[in-house]
N, C-alpha and C positions, 0 to 999 in steps of 0.2 A: 449336542456339547456334552465332552464327558466332567466328570466333578470337579478332576484336577483343572481342567481350563476354565469352568465355571469359577472356582476358589480362586484361580488364577486375576481375572478377570473383575471379579467385586474388590479384590484388594488393588488393583492398578487405584493411584493416588488422582485426587479431583485436578484435571486442568483448570490453571488459574491463568485470568486474562486481566493484564492490566491494559483501560483506556483512557488517552486522554483527551479531555473535554474543549481542548481547541482555545481559536480567538476568540476571547472571551465575548466581544462585539459580533461576532457572528455566528450562525446556526447552530455547532459543536453542541454546546452547553445543554440546548433543549432538547436536541437529537439524541444526548447520552438520556435524557430522562424519557424521551418518549421511548426509548429501547426499553429501558429498565422498566417501564409502567406496561407494557406491551405482551412480554413472555417470559414463563421460564427459560432456563437454561442449563444445563448440566454441568456448569462448570462453575468457580466462582470470579465474578466479575467485580474490579476494584477501578475506580473513575477519578483521575485525579483532576482537582480542579477547588475553585472557591465554592465551599458549600452555601454558603446566603446567594452567591449569585447563579448555581445549579438550582437552588428551591425558589429563585426568584423566576426565574428562565421555564422553569417546568409549571409555577402557576401563571405565568404569562400565556403560556402557548396551552392550558386550560389541559395540565398531563398531572394527573392526583400519582405522587410517586412521594415517598418516604425517605428522606436524606438519613442515611447513618454514617457515621465515622468509622473509617477502616481500623481494626485493630490487629497488628502485625502479630499479637501473642496469640491472638485466638486461633482455633483449626480452621481449614477451609471449608465455609458452605457453597450448597447449590446456588446460584442465582434464584430468588423468586418475584414473580411479577409485583410489581408495586413498590420496589425496595430498590434503592441506590446506597451502594456502597461506595462511601469518600473517599479520597487520600486528600486530607487538605492542603490546596498550594494556596495561599492567600494573593489578593489582588494587590496591585499597588497603589492603585486610584480605584475610584467606584467608577463601573464600565456600564455604558449604556450601550442598548440593541442600535446594531448600524451605524455608531460613532467610534473610530478606531481612537486608540488612546496609546500614543509611544510608551507612556509611562508603565504598559503592561506587558508592554514585550518581552521583559522578563521573566514573568509570569507564564508566559506560553512554551520562552525556553526552559525554564525548571521542570514545567510538565513533560517536556520530550526529555531532556536528560536523566530524570527519575524515573520513568521510565524502563528507559533503555538501561540503564544501571541494575536495576531490580530483574530487570529479563537476564541479562549476564552477569549476575549473582545466582541465576539458577532460582529465585524465589518466586518469578511466573515462566509462563511456559510462552509465551505471546507476548507480542503489544497490538493496541488498535489506538491508530493516529485518527480524533477528528482534524478537521480541515483548521490551516494556519492561514496569517497574512502575507506573505512574504515581503513586502512593500514596508510595512511597519516595524517590522523586526528589522528592514537595515537601515530605515529611520534613527532608528533606535542607537545606531552604531553596532549592529551584531550582524556580521556578513554569514547571510544567509540566504543560498539558492533554493533551498527545500528539504522536506524530511529527510529526502531519497541519499542528499549530497552531505548532510550534516548528521546522520546516524553511521553513515560511512566514515566518515572522518572521526568522531568519537570513538567508535568502536576498531578503530584500526582496519577496517576492510578498505582493500586498492582500489576495488573494482565494485561500486554496487552498481545494480542490473537492474530497470525500474519493467515490472510487468504489469500490465491490466489484466483481468480478467472477466467475460459476462457470458455466463454459461460456456458452452464449449469453445469460444472464442479466447485466444490469447495472446495480444499482443506487446514483443519486446522494444525496449529503446537502445537504440545504440549511444545515440546522445540522450540528454533530458533536457535542464533548463537553459538553454543554450541563445544568445539571437541567430536566428537564420545565416546572419552573414561568417557566424564563423563554425557554422555546421563543418563545410567539407573539408575545414583546417583540422578539426578536432577528429574527422575518422580516417582512422591510419588502418596498418595492418595489425600493431600489435592492438588497440582497442579492439576491432573486432575479432581480432583470433580470442581476446580474453572473454569479451562478450559472447563467444558463442558457445565457450567452455563452459562458461556460468550456466546458460539457460540451459545448456544441454544438463549437464550434472542436478539444476533446478528442477527440471521436467523428472527426472531419473528419478530423484530422491525424496522431491516433496508430492509430486504425482504417479509416483510407479511405473512412467512409461519403460520400457526394456529399451529402446532406441527414438527416442524422439526426432518426430519428422520436421525442421527447420526451414522457415521458406523466408530467403533474405533478400529485403527489399534493394532497388538500385537507389541512387541519391538521385539521377536526374528523371526527366522528363523520360518514356521509353527505355527505362534505364539505360540511356545515355545513345540509343540508335546507333550501335554500335561505333561510338566515340565523336559521331557528328551533333551528339549533344552535350558534350561532357564526356571527359574521358576517364573520369574517379571509378568507374566499372571494372575499367582494364586495367587498371594501373593499382586500383588498392582491392576491390572488392569481389574480384574474382579471384586473384591468390589468397587473399583469405579464406573465401569458400574451400579453396581447393587444400590450403593446409589445415584446415579444418576436417573436412574427408581422409584425408589420408591418416589425421590421428583418432580416426573410427567415428567423426560427428556426422550426421544424417543432413546437410545443409546443402540446399539446393538454392540457383539463382545465379549471377543478379536476378531477380524480376522486376519485370515492373509494377510499381506501385497501383495503378489505377485499373490493371486486372488483376492482382494479387488476390481480391479482398471477392471478386468474383463466386459465387457458393460452389461453384465443382471445383474452380481451383481452390479455394479455401478447405473443402471438404478433403485435400490430399496433405493439409498437413495439420502439426497440433499445435505448431506457434507459428507467429508472422516477427521474424525482425525486424522493425521499420527502421532507417538512419535517423530520422530526428522526430520531436515530440509531435508537432501536426500531420506528419505524415500517414503515423501509424492511428491515434486518437479518434482523433474524430468517426472514424468509422466505425471503433469499437465503443463510442460513448453513441453512435446514432442506433447500433443494435442495443445499447443494453444498458444506456444511462439512468441513473439513479439506484441501479441496482452491482453496477460493474463495482469489481474491487482491486486496488492498490497492493500489488505483492513487492515487495524489495528482496530480492536475490543477490546472493553475494556478501548478506551482510553475516555474524556470526549469531543470530538472534533471527525468529522467526517478527516478520510484521507486515501486518495488513491494514489496509488504509483508504477510506474512501472516494469515490469517482469524482469528486466535485469539492468548489471550493466553499468559501465563508458566506458567502451570498447574503452579504450585507443588508439588503434591501428585504430578507423574507425573516431576520430577526427577530425574536420576539413576537413574530406572528401568529405561529403556529400551523404555519401552512408548510414549513419544510420537514421532507418527505424524508422520513428515517431508514428508506429501506437500504441503501447504499452501505451504511454503516451497522445494520443487521447480517446482513450479506458478510461484511467483512469481519464480523465475530464467527459467523459458521463459518465461513473459509480458514480462519485461523482454527478454530477448532477442528475441522476436518483434517488441518496439515498437522495439528498437532498428534491428532490421532493414528494418523498415518508414519510420522516420523517414531513415535514410540513403538509400534507394530514391527518396523521396520528395523 
């Protein structure tokens, strides 16, 4: 490396990630403590949550970590093992591991909104989210179908796309948190066209693919069996694929979802676009659960997340696996680096 390039690299600003600790009754707080205690990162990590809760969950989980309050006026510093830098977001009521409390729903939403605002303001490079409990947020009177939709609505993104990554396997979703009976009506040529453009752009800009190869699943068994098991493939999906290909997107299908994940078929593509949540994600989670990462495409910010829920039965036990949160942090840093380089 030349001296000029070396000096330039040395002058690059330290990446800054903001983490949410998620549902206080779940495993999110202790996962943040576990990751913070386990290793160094060549980036600043700031965790949003209640400092006392984070300290208590770390203690309950047998994690040795020092809680430090975030000072926004201080210069960014790399994360050091054993230290958890916390941006305080106070609880509304005392939190018990494994017991949901509607009173703390605003605490959870405030974490997400604050993190998003900070990344939108360019104070942080990306946000990483721990799991939330959608049901208790809705019971508190806040319409909330998931991080993906909430972040999109709040940032003005018209079409968010959920993409899960496990090693070399990538699965994107045309629809996300919908009842199965609503999926067929939601899968329209417009939705598929926009989703294919976002997936294609995301793999180009974030992963560096020159021309991503996208496998598009059918909606029905056997991709409709030439219309005998449903005609959405003929009426909706195939025309959307044809339009995408005419626009320069390398999309193939509609393909039967029960065979596209066979290894020799999967090797032909860079990403699979599934029509609904439980069509694609069971396969990906079987392949990489606990170390997979959720990435939201189509947002004006970088956001990664864990591949699991709040695991209320494990909260406070010290038995929760922090692998997915660590992978989400690592992938966020990888994407930040690639975006800066590109």
